[in-house]
C-alpha positions in Angstrom: -0.5 -0.1 -0.4 1.8 3.4 -1.2 1.8 5.6 1.8 0.1 9.6 -0.1 3.1 12.4 -0.5 3.1 15.6 1.5 1.4 17.7 -1.2 -1.2 15.1 -0.8 -1.9 15.2 3.0 -1.7 19.4 2.1 -5.4 19.1 0.1 -7.0 16.9 2.8 -6.1 19.6 5.3 -9.9 21.3 5.6 -9.8 25.3 3.8 -10.7 26.4 6.8 -7.9 24.9 9.0 -5.2 26.4 7.2 -6.6 29.6 7.9 -6.8 29.3 11.9 -2.5 27.8 10.7 -1.9 31.1 9.3 -3.1 33.1 12.5 -1.3 30.7 14.3 1.1 30.6 13.4 1.4 35.2 12.2 -0.8 36.7 15.1 1.4 36.7 18.1 4.1 38.0 16.3 1.6 40.8 14.7 0.3 41.3 18.2 4.6 41.8 19.2 5.0 44.2 16.4 1.8 46.2 17.0 2.8 46.2 21.0 6.9 47.4 19.5 5.7 50.3 17.5 2.4 51.8 19.5 5.5 52.1 22.2 8.0 53.4 19.7 5.4 56.0 18.8 6.2 58.2 22.0 8.6 60.5 22.1 10.7 59.0 23.8 9.2 55.4 24.2 6.5 54.6 26.2 8.1 52.2 29.2 4.6 50.2 29.9 3.6 49.2 26.4 7.2 48.0 26.5 7.1 46.2 29.4 4.3 44.7 27.6 5.8 43.9 24.2 8.5 42.7 25.4 6.7 39.0 26.5 4.8 39.4 23.7 7.9 38.6 21.8 9.2 36.1 24.3 6.0 34.0 23.5 6.2 34.3 19.6 9.3 33.4 20.1 8.6 30.5 21.3 5.9 29.4 19.2 7.3 30.1 16.3 10.6 27.8 17.5 8.5 25.0 18.7 6.0 25.3 15.0 9.7 24.4 14.2 10.8 21.9 15.4 7.5 20.0 15.2 7.6 16.9 13.3 4.2 16.3 11.2 3.0 20.0 11.9 3.2 21.0 8.3 4.6 24.3 9.4 8.2 23.4 8.3 7.2 23.0 4.7 5.2 26.3 4.6 7.0 29.5 3.3 4.7 31.7 5.9 6.9 30.0 8.5 9.9 32.9 7.4 6.9 35.4 8.2 7.6 35.3 12.2 11.5 36.4 11.6 11.0 39.1 9.2 8.7 40.4 11.0 10.6 41.1 13.7 13.5 41.8 11.6 10.5 45.0 10.3 9.6 46.3 13.0 13.0 46.3 15.0 13.9 48.8 12.3 11.6 51.0 12.1 11.0 50.8 15.8 14.9 52.1 15.9 14.1 54.9 13.3 11.9 57.4 14.7 9.2 57.1 11.8 7.1 56.1 13.9 6.5 58.9 16.4 6.5 60.7 13.7 3.4 59.0 11.7 2.4 59.5 15.4 2.8 63.4 15.4 1.8 64.1 12.4 -1.8 62.6 13.0 -1.9 64.3 15.5 -0.8 67.9 14.8 -3.8 69.9 14.3 -4.6 68.8 17.5 -2.0 69.3 19.1 -1.4 73.1 16.9 -4.7 74.2 18.3 -3.9 73.3 21.7 -0.5 74.6 22.1 -2.5 77.6 20.7 -5.3 77.6 23.0 -3.0 77.7 26.1 -2.8 80.9 28.4 0.7 82.9 28.5 2.4 81.5 31.7 5.8 80.8 33.6 4.1 77.7 35.2 2.7 74.3 34.0 -0.4 73.6 34.4 -0.8 69.5 35.3 -4.1 67.3 34.5 -4.9 65.0 31.6 -5.4 65.5 28.5 -6.2 63.8 25.3 -4.8 65.1 22.5 -4.7 63.4 19.6 -3.3 60.3 19.9 -1.4 61.4 23.4 -2.2 61.5 26.1 -1.2 65.7 28.0 -0.5 65.0 31.8 2.2 68.7 31.5 1.4 71.8 30.0 3.1 75.6 29.7 3.4 78.3 27.3 5.5 80.6 27.6 6.8 84.5 25.3 5.5 81.9 22.3 7.2 78.4 23.4 4.6 75.9 24.7 6.2 72.9 26.5 3.4 69.4 26.5 4.8 66.6 28.1 2.8 62.6 27.2 2.2 61.2 29.8 4.1 57.3 29.8 6.9 58.9 27.3 10.2 58.2 28.7 11.2 55.9 31.5 11.2 55.7 34.9 13.7 58.6 35.9 13.5 61.0 31.9 10.4 63.1 30.5 9.7 63.3 26.9 7.5 65.3 24.9 7.0 68.0 22.3 7.5 72.0 22.2 6.4 74.1 20.1 9.7 76.8 19.3 9.1 79.4 16.7 12.1 81.7 16.7 14.1 78.1 16.2 15.6 78.4 20.1 15.4 75.6 21.3 18.8 75.9 23.9 16.7 77.9 26.2 14.1 74.8 26.8 16.4 73.1 29.7 16.4 69.7 28.0 18.3 66.6 27.8 17.9 66.6 24.0 15.5 67.4 21.5 14.6 65.9 17.7 12.8 68.6 15.0 9.6 66.7 13.8 8.5 68.8 11.8 8.0 73.3 11.0 8.6 74.5 14.8 7.7 71.1 16.5 10.2 68.8 18.4 10.9 66.6 20.4 12.2 67.0 23.7 13.2 64.8 26.6 14.6 65.5 30.3 17.0 63.4 32.3 16.1 63.4 35.4 19.1 61.6 36.9 
């Protein structure tokens, strides 16, 4: 009696089952990639999202290795098996570039500009969380035409990050540890409190 070939076995797998196998293979890495790119969309990164992204990457890596090591699962012969490391490499490259933060900022720029212009001129900062565009602003300060907006959960334990609208380009007067030009008069800023 002849044994069926691998091609015959693939044709015997119901179509719906193939989709579930693909979701099982790509679902965990897709969730990990989304969490990582969302964390990278904040100025200085979002440490809370990064805390969730790290175990998600570990889980998706373990799932990928277990599927690769399983002899008769059919995943080893599937061309989709290379998607997991490929998505990981693309996510790594994107998260280490300024693209996610700049894209999130460009989506939120009209709302941030309107919010910055609505603030009264004052020397001291105002505190309180308000959703502006894609970001949650927790501190705001406007003086002499310069506006600083602190973004909630951006940066790290001892680093606070946000955006600054500096019309005259005098970013050095802000007293921040680092700044990066985003677009127009807007800068991403971080202050190291260490």
